[in-house]
N, C-alpha and C positions, 0 to 999 in steps of 0.2 A: 503495498501501500504504500509505504513510504518514499519508494525508488518509482510508483507510478506519481508521486504527487511533482517527486523531483523533475521529473522527464517532462508533467507538464507545467511546469514553471521555465523548464531550460527551451520548451515552443513557445509559448509567450515571450520569454522577452527573445528569443532570434525573429519569430514576429513583427516585436517592435521595433530591432534593431534592424530587420529589413524597409520596415516602414521610415525610419530615417533617413537611410539610405538612398529610399527613391524620394523622400522628399525633399533630401538635399540636391538630388542629380535636377531637379525639375527648374532649380529654381537660377533663373537668372544673373544672378551675381554670385552663383557660387558652378553651374554647367561648363564654369571653361575651365576649373580645376582639375588634377590628376584624379587619379581613382583613390592614389595614396594620400595627397591631401582632401579630399572631400572625404574618407574615413575618418581623417583624424576630427574634422569638423563635426560628425554624426558623433562620436564619444561626447561633445558637451550638448548634446540638446536632448530634453525630454520630449516624450508624446504625449498628446491629451488631447480625449477627446470633447465634443460640447454638445448636447442635443438640440434638436432646433428649436428655435426661441430664445437660446442660451445667451445673456449677457455676461461677451469674454468681458471686458473690460470697460469700465464707465469714465464719462470725462471728466477731472481732477483727479482721479485717482494718480499713485505712483507708474508711471508707465520706466518699466526695468529690464526690456527685454524683448526680441525680434519674434514678432509671428508668423512662423511659414504655414499655408496653405498646402495641406497634403491630398487632404478629400474632402469635396461638399461647397462651400459658397458661405462666406461673410461679407456683411453689409457694415460700412461705414459708417456710419452721421452724426451730425450735429443737432442739439435742440436749441430756436430761438426762447428770448427772455416769458417767452408765450405758449412754448412749449410745444411749437411747429417741427416738426421732422426735416432737417434738410438733408438728405442722401447726399456723401461725396464719392463714394465709389463701390464697387465691390470686387471684392478677390474670390478669382479661381483658383487650382491647383496654380503652385510657383508663383504666387504672388505671396503680397507680405505686407506687415504692419510695424506700428512700432519703431521706423528704422533712429527716429528724431532721439531718441532715448539711450539710442548710441552714441553718441557723440558731449552728451551731455546729461545730468541727473535733469530729469522735468516731469509732469503729468501729460497722460493725456487729455488731447484737444479736443475729443470726442466720444461715440461710443461706436464699443463691435459688438455685430450678435451674430450668431448662428441663424443662416435664412435658410436650412437646413441641418444631417445629423453633422457635422464637420471631424477630421481628424486635423493636427495643429504639428510642427513641428517648434521649441520653444525653445532658443540661444539664449543666455543670461548676457549682459552688457557689455562684463568684464570681459568676457571670451572672447565676445566677437571683438573686441577693442582687439586684442590681442591677433586675434586674424588678420585683422588691417594692417597693425602692424607688418604683420609677417609674410601676410599677400596683398600687397598694397593694387593690384590691380584689381581687387576687388572693391576697392573704395571708387575705382574708374568707374564701376560696374552702377557701384549706390548713384553715385552723381549723374549717371545717366539716366537711371530711374526717375530720379526725381526731378532732372528735366521734364522727361518724358512728363509727368503726373504734373508739374508745372502748364507745359502745353496745353493738355487737357485744362486743366483747369479753365486759363484764359479763354479758351477756344469757346466753355460753356459758359459764363458768365460772359461773353460779348453776343453770346448765341440769344444769352433769356435777356439780355438787354435792348437791343438791336432788330433779331428778329421777332414775328406773330407767335402765338401759339402753335398753331397749323404747322406753321414753316417749321418749327424746331421739333415737332412730332411726327412731321414725313421726313424729315432730314436723320432721325433718329434712326426711324424702319428701315430709312437707304441703309443707312452706314451699317446695320446688323445684315440686311440680307451681303453687302459686301463682306461680311465678316465671315459669314457663315459661307460663303458663296452657295448660297440657296433662296431660290424666291417663297418655299414655304418654309416660315421660321417661328421661333418659338420665344413671347420673351423670355429675357433672363430674370425680369423680376416683377413685383406684382404691381394692378396699374398704382397701388397707392405710392409703391417708390420711385414710380415711374414719372409721376407726377410732380413729387419732388424732385428727382432728377432734374424735371423741365421746367421747374419754377412755376408748378400751373396746381391745378387740384384734379384730382381722379375723377371727377365728375366733367369735368372741362375734356380728356383724356378719351372719354368713353363717347362724348356726345362729339368729338373731333373723329375719333374713330369711324362710327355710325355715319360719317359725314362722306367721311372715304370710300366708306364700304357701298353706297347708296350712289356715289357720281361713277361705281366700277371700277375704282381703283385696288379693292383691295376685299377681299372677303373673310369671314371672321369666324372658325371653323368652331373656337371655344373664345373665353376671355383672353387668353393664352398663345395661341394655335394662328397665326396670319396669314394669308397666300397674297404675294403681293400679284396683281392682275395687269398693273399697269404704272412701273416705275418711273417710265419717262412724266408721264404728269404730275405725279407725287415729286419728284425734283425742279416741278414748277410751281410748285405752291409759296 
């Protein structure tokens, strides 16, 4: 019986290590490293699982590590003074958050919530800082990620300020089509989150999608599954 428990524990530990290896290997800031270097990093990470709807961290809580998504999706959002939710971004496998704390002690400026069951690899600030010193290329990858995020944030802010709501929705659908390489798409977020992302309301999103469908530009099979019938017309909105 004792041998069986030891075997089960060994299997669990082996499974956790394999998960951490796969987790590290899909992250852009690490996947350029050699197998030996990634194995070194794996030893400093912990595997954590969260159920759907669980708050991984909250705004103003101490931020002391890097969170890497291995499976599932994580929603990063802020709350206004009135309690309105503003979606910042959605993390998918290979994405990470908590990186600002890696350069100085700080607190989280947003909330992170599991959109579905998620598996994370977590690395402490001290360990990560040691790897930055040992492997400078990681720093360049992190700066590249910062630059990409800043560019997306600026484009989103400009779109909200300058484009009409229906244009923002149409462009979002077009971007998903381009990303998925298919005109049959599944929205990667709820309509509530989509509305927050686009700076509008869920009711407006539903109304505009209904208008697009009536115009013959899209077909809504379910609230999340949409077929793009006339992409050219959407792009002219």
